[in-house]
N, C-alpha and C positions, 0 to 999 in steps of 0.2 A: 332379309337384311343383306345389304351390299357391303362386303368387307373385302378389301384388297390387301394382299400381303405386300411386304416391302418390295418395291420395284419401281414402276413408272410413277412419277409424282402426280398427285391429283391437282386439280385446279378448282377454283371456287371455294366455298366453305367446306372444310373437312377437319377431321381430328385424327390424331395418331395415338396409338397406345404402345408402350414400350416398357422394357425393364433395363436395369443397370446394376453393375456391381454384383454379378452372379445372382440376380433376382432379389437382392437386398432392398432394391428400390423398384417401385412400380410408378410409371409416369404417364401422364396424359398431356397433350397440347392440342390447341385448335386455332384455326383462323375462321372467323365468322362474320366477315363484313357483309356478305349478302343476306345472311340470316337477320342481322340486326337492322340493316336497311329495310328489309321486308317488314319487320316489326314497326319500324319508324313510320313507314308509309301506311301500314294498316291502322295505326293508332294516332297518327299525326302528333307525335310526341315532341316536346321541347327538347333542346340539347341535353339538359341535365337529366330529364326523364329518359331520353334515349340512352344515355351513358349508364344509368342505373339499371334499366331493363336489359340493355345489351350485356352488361357484366353478368347478370344472373342467368341470361339465356346461354351464355358461353359455359358457365359453371354447370347449368342443368344438362347441357349436351354431354359434357365429360362425365358427370356423375351418373347420367342415364346409362352410359356405356358400361358402367360397373354392374348394372343389373344382370341377372343370369338368364331370365326368361324373356322371350320376345313380347309376351303380353304383360310383363311387369311394367309398372308406371312409377315415376318419381315426381313428386310435387315439392317445389321450394316456395315457401311463403314467408315474406318479410312484412311485418306490421310495425310501423313506426309512428311517432307523434309529430314528425315533420310534415311539411306541406305536401309531400308526395303521397303520404298516406301509407302506401305499401306496394308490394310487387308480388305477382304470382307467376310461376313458371312451371310447366309440366313437360316432362321428357320421357322417352322410352329408350329401350336398349338398341334401337336401330338408327339413331341419329336424328330422329324427329323431335322438334322442340317448338314450344309456343308459349306465349306469355303476355301479360299486360300490366300496366301501372294503374293504380287506383285513380290518380290525378295526372293527366297527361300534359298539362300546359304550365307546369311549374317553371318559374324564371327566378334564378338566384344569382347574386354576384359570385365571382370566382372565389375559391378558397385561398388561404394565405400562400399556397404554392402556385397560384395562378391557374389551377385546374378547375374543371367542373365540380361543383360542391355536392357530390352524391351523398356524403355523410350528413351534410346540413339538410338536404332534401328529405332524407329518411328519418333523421333524428334518433331518439332513443326508442328501443322496442325489442321485439323478439324475432328470432329466426326459427322456423319450423321446417323440418325435413320429413316428408311422408313418403313411405315406400309401400306401394300396393303390390304385394308379391303373390296374389291369388290365394292368400290364407284367409282365415275367418276374420282376423283383424289386421289392419295395416300397421307397419312399424312407424312410430312417430318419435322423432327426436327434437328437442327444443332447447335453445340456448338464447341468452340475452345478446343483443347486438353489442359488439365491442367498440366499433368505430362508425358503423353504418356505411363503410366503404366497400363492403361485401366480401372482398378477398380475405381480409383479416377476420371477418366474422365467420367465414367458412373454415379457415384455418383453426379457429378456436372450437368450432363445432366438431370437426373431425377428432381433435385431441380430447375434448371433454365428453362427447356423446358416443363416439365410436372407438375411442382409445387408440387412434391411429395418428401418430405424429406426422404432420403434413405441412406442406408449404403451397399456398394457393396464390396465383397471380392472375389478375383480370384487368382488361382495359378496353376502352372505346375512345377513338380519336375522331373528332368531327371536322368536316370541311367548313370553309367560311360560309357556304350556302346552307349549312346545317344538315347536309347529308352525311352519311357515315364514310369516313376515309379508311379506318382500320378498326378491327375488333378481334378479340381472341383472348386466350389465356392458357394457363398450365396448372396442373396439380401434380405434385410430387409426394409420394407416400413411402415412409420407411416401414419395412417389414419387422416383425418382432425380433428377428435374429440379426438385425443390422449391427455391425461392429462400430465401436466408438470412433475409430480412425476414419471410417467412412462418413460418419455424421459430421466430423470436423471438416473433412474435405468438402462435403456438400454445403456446409455453412459458409465456407470461404467462397465457393462458387456463387452462392446466392448474394453475398455481400458485394460482389463485383459486377452484378448485372444492372442494366438499365431497366426502364419500364417495359411492360409487355408491348404497349403501342409503339414505343421507340424501336424495339426489336423488329416488329412487323413493318414499321414504316421504313426501316433500313433494308427491307426486302427479304428478311428471314422467313422461311417456311416454318411450320410447326416442328418438322424434323430438325431444322437448324436451331430453333429455339431450344429444344431439348439438348442438342449438341453443346450449346453454350452453357446451359444450366448444369449439365452432367459431364462437363469436360473432364477427361481423365478417368471416367468411371465405367468405361466399356458399355456404352449405350447400345441397346439392341431394339430396334423398332420392330414390333411384332405384327401390326396391321394398321390399315388406314380405313376410315369410314366417312362417307359424305355426311354432311350436316345440313338440314334444311328447316326453315320455318314452315311448319305444317300443322294445319288444324283439320281434324276429321269431322267437323260439324257438317250437318246436312239437314235438309228439310224434315226427314223422318225423325232425326234426333230432336229437333226443335218441337215437333209435334208431340213427342213423348214428354218433353218438358211441360208443354201446355196441358197435356192430359194429367200430368202430376199435380197441377194446381187444384184439381177437383172440379166436379160438375157445377157447383154453385158459382165459382169464380168464372168458369167458361160461360155460363148462362148470363152472368152480369155483362160480360163482353159482348155477347150477342145482342142483349137488350139495348146496349148503348148505340148499336147500329153503325159503328165505325170500324174500319180495318184496324188490325193490331200489328204493330211492327215489333219484332224481336231481334235484338242485336246480339251477336256472339261476342262475349267479353274477350275471348282469346284472339280472334282475327278481325273483328269489326264487321263481319259480313252481316247483311241485313236480310231478314225474312219477313215478308208481308203476308198476312192472312186476312182475306176479306171475310165478310159476314157469313157468306155461304160456307166457307171452309170452317169457320168457327162453329157453325151449326152442325156440320158433319162431325167435328171433333166432340161436340157436346153429345151427339147421338152415340158416337163410338164409346164415350166414357160411361154411358149407361148401359151399354150392351152386355 
């Protein structure tokens, strides 16, 4: 894990972790333009699909950094009845994040605020948060989507499933050529011992802010975003961490997936006499297995 203490500013996609008000608040903020653009290129997503996936990727990166162990994994899964179908994002504690949209080419009119209609694309549905902490069973939290705009849905999730009062902000701003101009977000969480006067001050700060993408487009770094959000609350940035769109798929892993289909299905593929192409859902990488390779896997499956 690459973690830098407060000091020389990072460039590219990265997140910061911080505390404020004598540790009554813990805070996270990130800038993820390169991450979201990599996802857009990998999946050839439409603008609204890019915005939806980008928001969840930013959230996943920050929530992944809350995990304790380097082998722990976080999965965020949204399933809705809108044309986008759903989103899946996986992140670890080291700033690695990946994800995909069920339907990548959704086109919708702008919402009444003139923004990309992420809520309309997702519709009504459920948000699931799965934490694989190396225990016998993973932790699974589930809540209904409140707006489908993702930030509000995660705010509700933290309060209802983890009993942690939180404020989540997420955003993706697109260029006219449909590439990603800005992306990022923040998560602010109140500790159980937070004082009422602090809560009131934080609420005042939040009421006065612009959107995440506007703050980023004005040139603010994650540190400066937190400075705005936590003005007057003695912000202390504790560390910085690079964030990257990373998929650990590989030919060996795909072979294990094929072996998991069972000997009969592999034999059917061999008998069809055609190469089989397997695409990774998370990064779009393609793996081609010719008939001889399928025969080898079939023999391996019976060994």
